[in-house]
N, C-alpha and C positions, 0 to 999 in steps of 0.2 A: 922700669917698662912695664904693661900688661902682655902676657907674650899668650900668638896661638897656634895653634900646632894642628897641622892634617890627621886629618886618623890615618892615613900610609903612615906619616911620621909616627904616632902613637900607637901603631900595631908592630913597628920596629923596635919602639922603647921596650915592649911589653916583651917582647922575643925573649930576651934573656934574663928577667925574671920567670919569666914561666916555665925556660928552661934549669931555672936553680931553683925554684924551691917547691914544695911538694904539691902536687897537685889540688886544686880546688883554694890553693890560697891567697889567690889576686884575687879573683873572685871577691872570698870574703872581706876583704880590707874593701873593695870599692863598697859592697854590701853594708857591711858597718857604719862607712860613711854618711850614705846614702840615709839608714833605717835612724842614726843622730843626728841629719837635717828635719828628717821627717818628724820624730819627736819633739824637737824642737819646736817645729810650724804648730803642730796638737796645742802645745804648753803654750804656746804665744797667742793663737782663735782656739780656743775651748778650756787651756787652764790645766789640763792633764795630759796621760795617757793612756792610764790605765780608763777602760771600759769604754777608750775612743771608739769609733770604728774606720777602720782602712782597709780598702779595696785594691788591691796589685791588678793593673792588667799586662797579663804574660805574654811576650811574642815569644816566637824558638830562637833556639842558638842562647848567647853570653846575657845578654841586654836582661830575658828573659827569666833567667837563673843569677841574675842581681837584682832582680828583684823579689823573686821567691827568699832568698838568704834574708834582703832587707824583713818581707815579712815575714820571716818566721823570730829574728832580732825582734821584731813588735810585740808580734805574740809571747815572748815569755816576759814581756815588760808589761804583759795583761791587755793587751787592742785584744778586740775582737777583728781579727784579720783575713780576710775573702782575697779570694784570686780567681779570674775569670783567664781560660787559660784558651787564646786565639787559633791555637793548634797542636791540641794535647798529644799527638800522635809523633813533632817534637817537643814537644818542652824539655827544659834540660832536667835530666836525670836525679842529681844529686840536690837541686835545688829543690827539686817539688818535692823530693824525699825526706828534706830536712824540716821544709815549709809544713808538711804532713806531719812529721814526729813534734812540732811546737803544738801543735791543733790548730793550727788553719784552716779552711774550707775552703775547697775549688766549690764554685756554682757556675751556674749557665749566665748570669747579666747582673751587672755592676746593679747591688741594693744601696738603701740608703748609707752613707761615708759622712765621713770629717773632711779626711783625706783621700785621692787617687793619686795612689805612683801609674805613671806611665811609664811598661818595660815592655811594648810592643815591639818597638825598633832601635836598632842600637844604630852609633856612629858606621856599620857597613850599610847602613838601608840608603833604601832611592824611590824618590817616587811616593805619590800621597799616601793616605790610607786608604786601604781598600772599603770599598763600601760599606761591611760590616761592622770592619771599626769605626768609620767614619760616624754611622746611625750609633753608634753603642756610646763614643766620647760626645757625641753632638749631646747627647738624655743627660749629659754627667752637669750637677751643678754646684758641686765641694770643688775647690780649692786643688788645683793636680800638682804634682813631685815630678819632673821629668828625670827617668833615669840615664842619665850621657845627656841625652838631645832627645826633644821631642817629637814623638812620632809625624810623619810627613815632613819634614825642616832638613832642607839638605845639609850635611851635618862640612861641609865646607863652603858651597857658597854661602849660603843660610838661603838659597832660594825655595821658593813656598807655591808648587805648582794645582794645588788642588786641597784637599784638606788636611787638616793640622792637627797638633793638640795644639792648644797657648797654652803653657804652662804660668802657676804661679812663682814656679823656683824651680832651675832646671839646677843639679850637684851632678858635676863630670870630675870624673875619674883619670885622675894625673895629670892631666892637661888641657887647658881649654882649647876648643875646637871654634874656629872662622866664625862661625853661625853663633855665637855668643855673642859678638858683637855684631854684627851683619842680622841679623835676624832678632833683636834685644825682643821686641813683643809677644814673640813666640815663646822666646825661653824666658822670659820672666826676670828675677835677680838668678844670678848662678852663681851658685857655691862649690868649692874645688876641692875635694876630696884629693890629700895625698899617698900617691900607695908608692912612690919609692920609683919613680920612673926616672931614667940619666936620658937628657932628653937633649935636640940638636938645635941648632940656628932655628927659630921659630919662623912659621909663615909667615906671621904681622905679627904689625905689633902698636900698639898703643900706649901712648903720653900719660900719666899722672899727671894727679893737678897739682902735686906739690911739685914735679918735673920740669911743667910748663912755669909755675911759680917763681924757682931759681932760674928757668932761662930765661925770661922773661927780662929786656933790655930797661934797667931803672937807671938813673942819675945819678953819677956818684958826687964826690967831693973836686972829684978831676974834670968832669967832661964838662963840655961845652956844646954850643947848638948845634954844633957839625959834626962833635964825634958817637952826640946819638943819634946822629942819619938826620939826612935834609932826603923828604920823598917829594916827589914831583906829580902833580897827580892831572889830569885829561881827561874830564868828565863833566858831564851834561853842557848844556848852550842856555840860552839866555830867555828861549821858547820853554825849552825843561830843565828846570835850576833841581828839582830836588835831587836828580843823580849826583849833581857837582855838589850839591851841601850834604847829603850823606856819605861820601865818599868821601870828602874832605875831614869831614868832624870826624868819621873816625878817624881818619890820618894824626887827626891833631889829638882826638882823647886816645891814643895807643903811642900816647908817650915819642913821640919826634921829636927829632931837636928841630926843625923846621918843615913849614909846608912851604911848597908854593906851586899854584896852583895855574893851567892854562888852560884858556877857553874862555867861551864869552858869555858863561852866567857869574863873570867877576867880579861883578856890582852886588850881588846878590849874595856871594859868599864873604866877601868882606866886611860886609854890614852887620852876618853871623858871629862871622871868625877874624875879626880885624887881627889878630894874630900872622895870616896867613898870606903872604909877598905871591901876587901878580905878576901875570907875561903874558905875553901873545903870543910867544912863541917858541921851541923849543930852546933856540940859538941865544937868546935874550934872557932865558932860565934863570941865569949862574947857577952859582954849584950847586947838582942836586946829587946823590949817591943810589936812589932806587927810585922806579918810577910804576904807577899805576895808570893801567888806561881801560875804557871804556867802558864805563859805565852810564848811558846817555849820550856816548860819545859820536855816534851818525857812523854811517856806511858807506858815503859819497868817497867821489875820489880823492879831494882835500884831506877827507878822515886816512885812509889811505897811509896820505904823502906822508902824513905826520906820524905818525903809525913806524911808514918803513923808516924814516928816519931816527926817530928814539930808539928803535931796532938794529941798526947798524951802531951802533954803540956798546962801547962792554959795559953797560952798567944790568943790574938786577932787571929785572923785568914783571909785573903782573899784568896776566889782558884776562878781563872779564870781558861780557856780555856782550855789547858795540865789536870789540875787537878780536874776540870768536869767529863773531862772523865774518870778517876781514879776510882774517888768516885761511878760514874755509875753502876759500876760492885760494889764496896765497899762501899756500905752510912754504914753500922757498923762504914765507918773509922770517920764520923763527925753526926748521929743521937743523938741527943741527949746530946751531949758536951757540958760540963758544961758551955766552956772560947767562947766568943766571936764570930762569926763563917759568914764569910758572904759572900756568896754564889753569883756571877756572869755573868749568862748563857744569851745567844743571846737564841731567840726562838730554834733552832736546839739543843741545848745541854739542854735546857731544858727540852724538848723530850727526848730526853736522858738519863737525872737523871731520868724522870717520867711513859715514858714508852708511852707517848700520848702528844700530842699537846697541847696550854693554850688553845685552841679551843674560841669562842667570846669574853670568860669574864677571859679576865687576868688578873681581881685586886683578886676575887677568886682563879684563879686556881694558881698564887702564891701565896695567905694568903692559902691556901690547903698545898703548899710546905711546908715553913715554920714555918708550924705547923705540919703538920706530923712529919716533919726532926730535930726539935728543935732549927732552925738556922733563919738568916736573908738571904733574896733573895730578886736581885737586877735583873730585866730583866730588859734587854736593849730594845732602841728602841725609835722610834721617841716619845713615852711617855715611859719614864722607870719607873714602877712601883716599889716598894721595900715597901716591909713587913715583918716582925720580929715574933718571935715563940707565941707573944701576941696577934694578930691580929689586929695591928697598921699597916695603908695602907697610905703612904708617894708617891707623885708622881711626877715627873720634866717633863715639857714639853720644849724638849729641842731647840723650837722655828725655826728647817727647819732639813736638812738631811746633814748638811756640817762634820759631826764626820762619818758618812757611809760611811769610809775607811780603809783601812788593814791597820792594827798597834794600830785602834786608840782604842780596847779595853784593848791593853796593856800600854797605857797612862792613861784611867781608873785604871786600875788595881793600878798602883803605885801609883796615888792619893790617894786612898783611906788607899791603905796598911800604908802610912803617916800620915792619920785623924787618922783609928785605932789606931796606936802605941803610937798619941797623946795624947790617955785615951779618944775620943771622942764615943759616943755611937756608934753601928755598925747600928742601922738606922739614925741617924741625919747624920752619917760619908757619910753611902751611899749617902744622900739626897742632903749633901754639896758636896758633890764629882761630884755626876752628874749634879751638876748643872753648876760647874766652869768648865768643862769637858764641858759641848757642850756651854758655854760663848770663852769659848779659841779657840772653833772650826769656831763659827762667827766668832771672833773678825780675827779670821786666814785667815778668805774666805771674810770675806766683811772689815776690816781694821776700821781702824777707822773712815773713814766719812760715814762708814755703809752703799754703795755702792760696789754689786758684784764686790770681781775682777777676781776670778778664782777658780779652783775646785782647794781643798787642798787633803796635805797626811797627813801621820801621823806626818813628822816631823816639820813640819808648825807649825802643834796641842803643839804638845810639847813645841816649844819657846814658845807658846801663854800662855803658863797658869800661868805663872807671872801676867800677866796682865793683865789674868781675873780673877786672885786674886785680883791685885790693884783696879779693878773697882769695885768689889760687897762690899770689904772694904770700896772704898771713899764712898759708896751711905750710910755709916751709921754715918759718917759724917757731 
């Protein structure tokens, strides 16, 4: 898993090293890593380091010191390095001395540069860039490499509430911070520099593609349709069959052993997916090992009664869309339910469930809802946040916004239902499903060549689900 640590965790891990090493050693380790990444960027973008122009934006404290030491290293490699000091009286003295000894120049405003290093604010910083810094950063046209965290981005929550640096690359020291996955559009590519920290349990984690591929339930020679998982789908209607088709189709594509559909869109569903078994009532559905309920499901009294009946069972259930609206006014239907229960709200649905917006700290908001209701919650977004009743948190960065299209959530719900029916832990099922869903959207939008083809709708996304599964499976082989 890729792991992320809070600023407090990182500072606590740094303390033993700071106490045992000579002063400045840890900073120089960080600076060496930063300089190495900047040099590689210069080579990739301009063909070399010697004679290239680098400008360091220097704040007060250790982050500014990291930038100055890195500037000194790059100057010794032949780059022309300048530094803009945002607070000269509080500039790191040893870093500034080293920078000047190496031949670096202090200037009042950034000049033309091939790369700019953002060392204004580190992981202790809060809030947006100050007006003068914001104006300076806004005028920069060169690619920016951020030292540890882009200035103006909250390192723990990833929140941005004003002007902030948008980095092409962020070089993080010792450990990845939550913002590196929660605020990817600001962080860009993240490069980790090992400085020798001994770290505790992470604040949150993300599954790697190879892990998703290894976990994904693929039938073996001993499997039959029941051991692979039978998922029941309650979605859509004869008037609005789209949700039924997308959700059911995704459950079929996600390697379910069998899919059973309950709803008034049965004729439409079977015409598209003849392998699906249809029924009119949960009691007549036959053997089901997990349910997905909600897309286009309705919120009337009959819908609520059907939902309540399923939730009284001991089967895993995915609740999405209209089902979330129903339980928002009747949380007792799920609160404290012993069987695995996965809620999949977007931001608006989250507010409907809780009575308040997530606020800037999406991780803690999701964790609180999961704990309070005794469920697993998947909060959709560019960075999908998943928390369970025990406080565990996983996150998945979609890598883009290709999945931000009508019906996309119906596809995700079907995938998740299939995974829960296969017996996966809801937390792991949610993380695996979110990863494959995002990859399917990217595959549909960008194609095999990796170049953008066209904006997508939910249909092409659904058609790419099997391709996405094949991709994550291939990584493990």
